[in-house]
N, C-alpha and C positions, 0 to 999 in steps of 0.2 A: 719330237717337239718341232713345230715350225720355226725354222731358222729366222724368219722375218719378224718374229716377235721381239719386242724390245727386251733387253736383258737387265735393265735397270729396275729399281723398285717400282711397283705399281703406284700410279698416281690415283689417290683416292678422290672421290667427289669433294668439291669445294666445301660442301656442308660439313664434312667429317674432318675432325672431330669437333668442329666449333660448336655444333649444336648438340653434341652428345651430353648425356646426363652427367658425365664426369667432369665437364667444363675444361677439358684438357686443351693445351695450346694448339694452334693451327699447324705447327711443325712438331715433328718427334722430339721428345726430350733427348738429352745427350745419351742416356743409358738405353733408351729404346732404340736409337739409331745405331749404337754400338752393338747391342744385342742382335739387331736385325742383320747387320752386316755379317756378324759372326755366323748367324743361321744360314744366310745366303752363301757364304764362302764354303761352309761345311756340308750343306744340304744333308742333314742327318735325318735318319728315319724317326729317332727319339731325341727330344731335346727337353731339358729341365731348366726352367727359368724361375729363379727364386728372387722376388722383389717384394720389399716392405709394403704392407697395406697402404694404399693411398698413392703408390708411385705410378700407376698406370699400366698394369699387366694386361688389362682388357684391351687397351689401345694397341699394345704391342702384338698381341695375339691376333687381333683383327687385321693388323697390317700384314702380318706373315700370311694369314688366310688370303687376303686380297692379292698378295703377290703370287702365292702358289696357283690360285684360280687363273690369274692373268697369264702365267706361264703354261697353264694347262697341265701342271703336274698333279692336280687333283680335281675331282668333278664334284665332290660333295664334302659337307662339314657336318661333324657331330660334335656338340658341345655338351659336356658332363658337368653338373653342378651339385652342390650339397643341398640346395632347397629349391622349392617350387618357384618362389619369388625370384631367385637369381636367374632362372630360366627366362622369365620375361624380361629382366634387366638386360641380359645378354642379347635377346632378340631385338630390343629397342636400340641398343648400341650398334649391333650389326647392320640394322636397317639404315642407320645414319652413314654407315660405311658403304652402303650400296650392296650389302649381302643380306638376303632374305632368309631369316631363320624362323622355323616353326616351333614355338614354345609349348604347343598343345599336342605334340606327337606322342603317341603311346606305342610301345613295342609290339603290343598284341594286335594293333591295327596294321602294321607293317608297311603302310604307304603314307605319303604325304602329297599335298598339292603340288603341281608342277611348277607353281610360282616360287616355290622355296628351293633355295641352294642347300640348305641344311636344316637340322633339327636341334633342339636343346632338350635334354632329359636329365633326370637326376640319378645319382649313384644307387639310390634304392630301387628306382625303376629299372635300371639295368640289371640289378641282382634278381629281380623277379622273372625276367625273361631274357637272359643273355644270348640265347640261341637266336632269337628274332633280331637282335642287333648284329650279331655275327653275319648272318645272312645279308643284312643291309650293307655291312662294311665290305663283304666280299663282292658285292654286286657293282660297287663303285669305287673308283680311286678316292679314298676317304681320308681327310684330315680329322683326327679326333683331338679336340682340345679338352684336357682334363683340369677343369678349374679346381683350385684348392685340392691337389691330388692327394695330400695326406689323408683325406677321407677314404681313399681306397684301402687304407689299413684299419679302418673303424672296426670292421668285423670280417670274418673269414669268408663269408658268403659274398660280401661286397668285393673283396679283392679278387676271389675267384671269378665272380661274375665279370668284372672289368676286364680281366685277362682273357676269359673265354670270348668275350664279345669283340674285343678290339685288337686281339693278336694279328688278324689279316691286315690291319690298317696300313695304307701307304705311308702315312705320316702320323706322328703322336706328339702333340706339344703339351707338356706338363707345366702347370703353373702353380705356384704356392707362395704365400707370404710368411708362412710359419712352417718350415720343413720338418722341424724337430717333433718327434713323438717320444713318449717314455715307455714304449712297449716294444715287443720283438716282432710285430706284425709288418712284414715288408711291404713297402708301398709299390703298386704295380708300375711297371716300365721305368722304374728308377734305378740307376746304376749305384751299386755299393762296392766300395774298395777296402780291401783288408789294410788295417793299420798296424803299428808297431805293438799295440797293447792286445792284439788278438781279436779285436772287434772289428765290424764292418761298418763303414760310415758312407752315408749318402753322398753322392757327387753330383753337384750342380754343374750344368754347362755354362750358366751365367748367373752371377749373384749380384744383387743391388740392395745393400742393407740399409737400415734406419739411419745410421750415422752418415753414410754417403748421401742419402736422400735429404737429410736435415742440412748438410753442408751446401747442397744444390738448391736449397729452398723449395724442394719438391713437396716436403712434408711439413707440418707445424711442429714446433717444439712443445712437449707436453709437461705441464706442471701437475704433479700429483699432490692434492690436499689430503692428509691423513688425519683420521679422527679416532680418538680413543674414547675411554668412558667407563664407568662402573656398571657392571652387569650382575643381575641376580636371576636365578632360575631354580626350578625344582627338578631333580633327577627322577628316574623311573623308580628309585627305591624310596622316594619321598623326602630326600635330603634337600635342604636348601643351601645353594652354593652362590657365593659372590666372588667375583674376580674381575680385574681390570683388563679390558681388551688391549692386547699388545704385550702383556706381561708373559714371561716365559711359562708356558703351560704344556701339558701333555696334549697330544693330538685330539683326544676326545673332548677335553676341556676347552681347548681352542675352538673346535667345532661348535660346542655348545654355547660359548661366549659370543661367537659370531652370529649364530642363530638367534640368540637373545637380542643382539644389536639390530638385526634385519627384522624383528618382529614389528609389524606396522602399529601394534597397540602400545608399544614402548615409546620412550621419549628420544631415542637416539635417532631413529630414521627421520622423524619430523624435524629435528634440529639440523641434521645434515642436509636435508632437502631444502630447508630455509637458507642455509648458508650457500648452497649451490645456487639457488635462486638469486641470492645477492650477487654472487660472482657473475651469473649470467647478465644480470642488469649492468655491471660494470663492463663486461665484454661487449655488450650491445651499444655501448657509447661509441665504439670504434667499428663494430660489425652489427649494424642495425637489424639484420635478419638472422643473427645467431640463434641457434636452437640448442636445446639440452635433451639428454636421453638418460633415462633410468633403465638400467639392465636388471630385471628382476628374476627370481629363481623359479617362480611358478605363477600361475594365473591369478590365484587368489590374492596373492600379496600384490601383484601388478594392479589389480583393481583397487586395492586398498591404498597403495601408494598414489594412484591417480586421484582418489578422493582427497588425500592429504594436500596434494598440489592444487586441486581445484579450490580447497578452502583457503590455501596459502596465497594464491595468485589471483583468484576470482576468475580464472579462465580454465575451461575443462581441457586437460591434456589429451593427445591422441594416444589411444590404447590399442596396442598391436598384439594379438594372440596368435600363435602359430597355426592353430587349427581353424582359423577363420578363412572363409573364402575371400573376403574383402581385404585381407591383410596387405597384399601387394598394392591395391589402390590407395589404402590408408597412408602406407609409406610414401608413395609417390605424391600424394596430396600434401603431406607434411613437408617433403623435400622441396616442392615448388612454392609453398607458402611461407609465412613469417611468423607462425604461432611459436610459443615459447617451448613447450614441453611435449615429449613423446615418452611413453612407458611401454617397454616390450619385454617378452620372454624369449631369451636365447636367439631367436631367429634374426634379430638385427645385429647380433654379435659378429657375424662373419659374412664378408662379401657385400652386403647391402650397403649401398653408397648414398649417403645424405651429405653432400659437401658442406652444408651450413651448420652441422653439428660441431659445437665448440666446447660444450660443457657436458661432463658425464657423471653419473653416479654408479659405482660398481656395487650393486646390492643384491648379489647372488652368492650362495655358499660354495659355488664351483671355483675351485683354486688351483687349476692345473695351468702350466705355463702356456700351453697351446691355446686354451680358451682366453686367458688373460690377454695374450698378445693380440688375438683376433678382436677381442672387445675394445681394447684401446685403439686398434686400427680404424675404428669407426670415426675417430675424432681427429685424425692426423692429416687428412687431406687438405693441402693448402690451395687456396683459390688466388691469393695474392701475398706478396712478401710482408712478413711482420705479424701475421696472424698466429695467435697461441691457442693452445687447447688446455683445458683444465678438467682432470678427472679426480673425483672424490672417492676415496677407498678407506676401508676400515683398517685400523692399526693392527694388521696381522703380519707376522714376520715374513711368511711366504709371499704375500702379495706386495709388500715393500721391497722384498728382494727382487721380484720380477720388475717393478717400477725402476729400481736402481740399475737394472742391467738391460734397458731397452735397446742399447746399441750393440750388444753382444750377439754375434752370429752363431747359431748352433745347428749342427747337422743331425739327422736321424741316426742313431746308433744301433746296430744290431749285435747281440752276443757280448754285451758289455760284461767285463770281468767283475767279480766281487771286489768290494772296496779294499779288503784286506789281502787281495791277490796282486795288487799293483800299487804304484806310488802316486795315483792320481788323487789329489787332495779333494777333488769335487766329487769323487766316485760315491762317497756315502750320501752326499747330498742327492745326487742323481738317482741312487737307489731309493731314496726316500721319496722322490718325486715319482718314481715309477709305481711305488706302493700307493701313493696318494691318488694317482691317476686311475687306479683301479676302481675307485668309487668317487663320484663328483660331488657328493654332498656329505652331510653329516652322517655319523654312524647309523646304520640301519636299526641298531638297538634303541635308537632314540625315538623313532617314529611311534607315535601314539602314547609316548610315555613322558614327553618332554613338555614342561610348562614354563614359559618366560614370565617372570614376575616383575621385572622392571629394568629400566636402562637409562642412562643419561650420556650425553655426548659432550666431549671437550676436544677442542683443537689440539693436535699433537705436533705435527711438523709438515714441512713441505718438501717433497723429494723431486729433484730436478737434476738431469744430466749426471746421475751417479752419486750426486751429494745430497745432504738434507740440511734443511734450514729451519730455524726456530728453536726455542728453548724447551718446548714440551712441558712447560709448566702447567699446573692445574688452572690457575687464574690466568688464562690466556686470551680472554675475550678481546682486549685491545690488540694483542698481537695478530689474532685471528682476523680481525677486521682490516688490519694493515696488509696482510697477505691477500685477503679477498679483494682488495681494492687495487691490486696490480693492473696496469692498463692491459687491455686486451689486444693491443697492436704494438708488438715488440720483436725485435730480432733476438736470436738466441743469446747472444753476448750481452744484449741489454737486459734480458730476463735475468741472466746470472748476476750482473752488476747490481741490479735493483734488489734481488733476493739478498745479496750480501749486505746492502745498505739496510734493509729491513731487520736483517738478523743482528747486525751491529747495534741498531736502535734498541732492539728488544734486550740485547744482553747488557747495554749500558743502563737502561731503565732498571733492569733486574739488579745489577750491581749497586746502583745508586740506592735502590730500595733496601738492599741488604746492608749497605753501610749505614743508612739512616737508622735502621732497626738495631744494628750492632751498637752504634754510638749511644743510642738511647738506652740500651740494656746493659752494655758493658763497654767501657772505653777501650778495652784491649782488642786490637784488630784480630779477626779470625780468617782462616783460610777459605778459599772457595769451596762450595759444596760440590759433591761428586758430579752432579748433573751439570753444574757450570763448568767444571773442568772439562768434561766430555764435550760440551757444546763449544768451548773455546778451542779444543784440539780439532774437532770437526771443522770449524771455521778456518783454522789455520792450514788444515789438510786441503780443504776445498780451494783455498787461495793459492796454494803451491801447485795443485792440479791445474787450475786456471792459467798460472804462469807457464807451466810446461806445455799446455795445450797451445798457447800463443807462440811458443818456441818451436814446437814440432808439428802443429796442425792436427795432432791426434784428437779425436772426440774424447770429451771428459769421461764418459762411460767406459771407453776402451782403456784409458789410463787408470781409472779405479780398478778395472778388472785385471789389468796387468799387475798391479800392486798386490791384489788378492792372490793371484797365481804365484807370485814370487814369495809371499810371506804367509799366505793361508788365512783363514778367518773369514767372517761373514761380511756382507756388504757394510759400508761406512756407517749407514744408519743404525747398525746393531754391533759395531765394533767396540771392544773395550778400550780403555784409555792406554793400556800398554800396546795394543794392536794399532791404535792410532798413532802413537809415538814412533813405532817401528816404521810405519808407512811414511811418516813425516821424514824421518832420517833417510830412508831409501830414496825418496824423491829428491831430497837435498843432494844425495850422493850423485843421482843422475845429473843434477844441475851443474855439479862440479867436474863433469866429464869422466865420472868413474864408472858409468854404465858400459857394460861390455858391448 
């Protein structure tokens, strides 16, 4: 290498990243600068950076690429992405960094224009012809950027193809926002370390989680609006079944209840879309260009949801289908405009960046932790301090659990032991996640035999920062409007305080109504109903967690998760009164200096 070359980080063109689609700051964020220094100090061949969606992984990767090109440590760049649209997105961002990337490159062609420094391809494209990419990788000193590298474990052919194609690479930079998978397919070029329980866990070189990003105001706080309701459907045997969404049910019944709720012909989806549109109107008071996204399970329902939104708002939403050639242009047009709604199938759930998205509706039967985290990641990118995101979800235990654990960091685990072979209280849960991830929708047996008969929607609760708010009563229309009216421009602590006030107001009104009814019917005072007791305990626990947060600086979600690990049991949203009391006592012990 020429010793006259500067050794400091490369200076990118003034336009980068000010004009980038991501709207990142003119200087590197603190985590990006720290990760870059670590990379340059180590000069590794393989480097895994785990950063929460919206944190700026692309900016970090392109800064590394620019520096390596500047030092002449590499000659070419290959970017591997999960989707076709992301190829274009990477090429646009790289161009603003002064790096020309060809998003139309095909392995079978073998060559690209000399104007390009690199190419962007998909994992599927690499798997089709890995040898062609290997030849290209061997010909030049190549930096391979593996975006959302966990996709390398999606199928054996994908993983094998990526390994064969890029084994000779001079440098490999792996990026992911959600490193955890629930299977035993190893992710290419990721280091696994043996742990005390006999399993192997992925080891990141640099990690920047949602909790840290939230504290740094890099991402928005997310408010989850949960909706329940009565569902009715007919099974393949011709039996009519009725159940309330969110009640303890078997896996099949839960899938059928969720499928009934998501039926465009029922009343649940139109009601939830109407509520989400009200929330969008409130958010747009502070974010005039705020947009909303419905993540649909398939193309037919996406079109049906779009029709409902058109009737509801008088404005035709943008509909994005994965097999459309114009999908990328539609997303770009929506991102640059100020229209209210977009409806998409899966492809907008990962990597695609539309910074103005602030309201989402999770309307897909897919309920894996990986997909949920990626979907929510579309709404968390902060453009300025105080912006909040609102995601509407069905009251399904798994989804609410994911919502409550946004700040928990999880690695990819290989060879996990059976739950009754070790003392991990979450092993059984993780085994269930693994089983659930084997199929992404409802049971195959339901296809062609299922008939949704009817549904209605009722506001259940709000989940925020590991705690839940709201009484969850059937007659919650006033309470629902109260929560939907939360300002769209608040800091996380302000969101928490306002949610506490809203809940206290709802509980006070409910207790007053109960006393009035009791006095009218029987002068003898009665004890609080079970749901009231649980709501009060949740409120007390959330208040203690908030106090501990201010004392220690730990994120609320991390504190809730620590309590769960110490005492066991589900997330606070689904904990029993006894479990809530135990957690209250434990956190009080911590506060009196009893914590080890």
